N, C-alpha and C positions, 0 to 999 in steps of 0.2 A: 173441215177444220180451218181455223183462221191462222195464217202464217204469222210467226213472231215478227215484231217490227224490226226493220233493218237498222243496223248501227250507223251513226253518222260517219261519214268518210274520215279517215285519219285517226280514229279512236279505237283502242284495243281493250279487251277486258283485263282487270288487274292481274289475273292468273292465267292469262293467255299464254300459250306456248308450253314449254316443258314444265313450268311450275303448276300448271293446271292439274297435273296428275296428283292423286292423293299421296303417293310415296314421296314425291318431290316436296310437298308441303311439310310432311313430317321431318324430312331431312333438314329443311330450313330452320324449323323450330329447335331441333336438337343442336344444330351448330351455333345458334345464337345464345343458348342457355348459359354456357360458361362465361361469355362476355357480360351478360346481365348480372350474374352472380358476383363477378369481380367488381363491377361498378357499384353494386349495392353495398359490398363490404367497404369500399373506399368512402362511401357516403355515411356509413353508420359507425365505423371505428373511430373513437376520439383520438386526437393527436397526443403524442407523449408530452407530459407536463414539463414546463421549463423549470430551471433551478429555483426561480422565485416562487413558482406555483407549488413545487414539491415541498417547500418549507412550510406552506400553509395547509398541506393535506393532513387529515387526522392521523395521529400516530407517528408523525415524523419529527415534529418540533421538539428540540431539546435532546434527541437521542444521543448525539455525539457528546453531550455533556454529562451523561449518566456516570455516576461514580463507578470507577473500575473499568470503564469502557475507553477504547482509544479515542483520542481527539479531545479529551477533557481540557487540554491546555492549548488547543489550536488557536491560531490568530482569528480575529474577527472576520476576516475576509471569507473564511470557510462557512460562516453562518452568522447573519446579523441577529438571529434569535438568540444564539449563545452569548454574543457580546452584550446584547441589551439586558440579559439576565445576569450579567456578571460572571459568566462561565468561560470567558476567553481571557487569555494572557495578553492579548493585543487588541487595540481598537483605535481607530482614527489616527494611526501612526504612533500611538503610545504603547509601550510594552513594559510589563512587570517582570523584573529579573531578580531572582533570589541570589544573594551573594554567598549564603551559607548552605551547606548540604542539607540541613534540616535539624529540627529539635531532637533532643534525646529524651526518652521516656522517663517520667518521674522527676525531671529537673527543669528548673526555670531556664529560659534561653533568651539571650539578647539577639534576636533575629535581624540580620542586616539585609536590606534590599534596595533596589533603585527603580525609578521609573524612567525609561529611555524615551526621548522625544522623537519627532519625525526625522531629525538629523542623526539619530543613533546615539546621541550623547545623553548622559543623565540630566534630567530636568532639575533645576534648582529654584525655580520661581513658581510658586503655587498660590492660587487665590485662597482667601479665607472662606471656608465653607462650614457653616454651623459652628462658628468660632474657632475652627481648627483648619490647618492646611491639609491634613490627611486623616482619614478615619481608617483604622485597620481592624479587620475582623478575622477570627479563627473559629471554626466549628468542625467537629468530626462528622463523618458521613452518616452517622446515626442521629445527627442533630443534637448531640450532647457536647458539653465542654465549652459553651459559648464564651468568647472573649471579645470585648470591644475596647480597643486601645487607641492612643494618640501618640504615635512615634515621634522621636526627635530627628531633625534634619541637620546633617552636616553640610559644610560649605561645598563639598564636592558632589552633593546630590545623593549621598547615602543616608537612608533612613534606618533607625534602630528601634525595633519594637520589643518591649520587655514582656515577653510571653511568660505566663505562669506555666507550671508543669503540665505537659500534655500526656494523656493516656495513650498507650499503643493503638495504632490504627491509622486510617487514611484521613487526613485533614485537608480542608480547603481554606486557603488564606486569601483574603480580599483586601484590596487597596481602593478606597473611595476618595476621589479628589477632583478638583477643578483646576486645569492649567490656567495660569495667569496670562492669558493671551488677549484679553479684551472683555468688555461687558457682556458679550453674548457667548462666552466660552461654555461648553457643555460639561455637565457632571459626568465623570467616567468611573466605572467600577471594573477593575481588572482582578484576576485571581489565578492562582496556581495551586496544585495539590502537592502535599508532602506526605511521606509515610514515616510515622514514628515507629521504630522497631519494637518488637515484643509481641506477645500473644494478646490480640484484641478481644475484648469481651463486649459484643454489641448490646446496647440497651434498647428494649422495645420502645417505640414511640407512644407516649401517653395518648389516650383516646381524645378526640376532639371535644372541646367544651368551651363554654362562654366565660368561665370563672377560674381564677387561679390565685394562690396566696403565697407570699414570701415576706419574711421579716415582720409578720403581723399585719401586713397590708393585703387587701383583696382587690383585684382588678377584674371588672366585669365588662365584657364587650357587648354593646347594645345593638349591633348590626350584623347581619349575615351577608358577607360580601360575595360577589361573583368575579370571575376573571375579567381583568381590564381595570380601568380607572374606577375608583370607588371611594366613598366617604366612610371612614371608620371612626367610631366613637367608643371611648373607654371611660369607665367611672371608677375612681379610686375611693376605697373606704377602709376603715379600721375599727374593729370591734362593732361592726354593724352601723357605724356612723360615717357620713361623707367626710372626706379629707379636704381641707381648704388651705393647707399651709405648705403646698409644694413650692420648692425653691427653683430658681432658674437653673437649667442644665443644658448646655450647648445652645444657648439663646432661645430656649423653649422650656415648657414645664415638664416635658417628657420626651424621650427618644425611643423610636420604635424600629426594630429590625425584624425581618422575617425571611425564612429559608424554606425552600420547597423540599418535601420528602422525596427521595429518590435521586434527583439530579443536583440538589443543593442550589438551585437558582435563587437569586437574591431579589427581594421585592423592594421597590423604592417607596418609602413611607415618610412623608414629611409633615411636621406638625403645622396646624393652622392656628391663627390667632397671634396675639402679641403678649410679651412678658411685661408684667407690672408688679414688681415687688415680690415678696415671699409669701404670696397667698394664692397660688395657683390651685386649680382643681375645684370641685371633684371631677368635673367632666373634661375630658381631653379629646380633641378632634384631630384626625390625621387625613391627609390626602394619600390614598393607597393606590398602587398600581401593581396588581398581581398578574404576571404574564401568563399564567396557566392555572387551571383548576387542580384540585387535590388538597392534600393536607400540608399545612404550613406551620412551622414552629415559630412562634412570635415571641419576641423578647422586648418587654416594655421596661424602660429604665427611667427613674425619676429620683429626685433628691429631697430629703427632709432633714432638718437639723444638721446639715453638713454631711449627711451620710447618703451614699448612692445605693438604691435598691433596684434589683432586677427580678421581674416577675415573668415567668415563661408559661405559655399555654399553647395548645395545639388548636389551630383554626382550620375549619373545613371551608374551602372556597369552591363554589359550584361553577 
């Protein structure tokens, strides 16, 4: 037999010595296994989301603003999503404060409120926004009883909104304004909820549809929007014929407001185009920003022969 070749001087086999024994090799493998498992878990488990990331996770946006849930009137610092949707009482240092305890069921109310500025004092200087210094909205949590008002401002910063009688239930009140702080001041929408005492009788939300009628006028939406910025077009007709005698209303031929089913988020809908006499229509175009998908109750307001008409329909946003 031929003898195996000799090892070079100074080199030892990898498992020379005690580890060359089979039992020693098995002991080494068992002792390393827990360390390998821990390292593998550290590499595969994702880090906890930050606050900003959590706001963007499915199912989290807008939860604090759900009707009846705590946090509906929280400041904007708690969630920029709530503030952007008009569901916060405070944003950018401005705060909506109600001076009255709330309306009484079945009776008109002169509701008083103030908008406090960054210094804590009531704001008295507002920019003109769509021909008004402030737009005030009221809607019940079942999306009924819509009111769009333009309150009066006193010298001390107190606004007075002449609310028509409200039915019992939970209502959200919105103030839409632009502080007169310069040419680049941002539009702000602040809101608070009030409870009108009495037994509330919720009204089911009408099914989504593209057409609705009021005062003999029919409004048809010709686009199916998705969440985010979108162009929305409406056509006004009467007795099957296009309407072309719309009069200016708030420096446009129509005004559109929309509120989300469930949390009452408010969409920003601004008319496109210019006003030229009393012959607007039949087509109206709006730049819409729907912050989330779902059912939205849309209120289209326009004027003919000096009379204001409001047509409401339910719009499904994908």
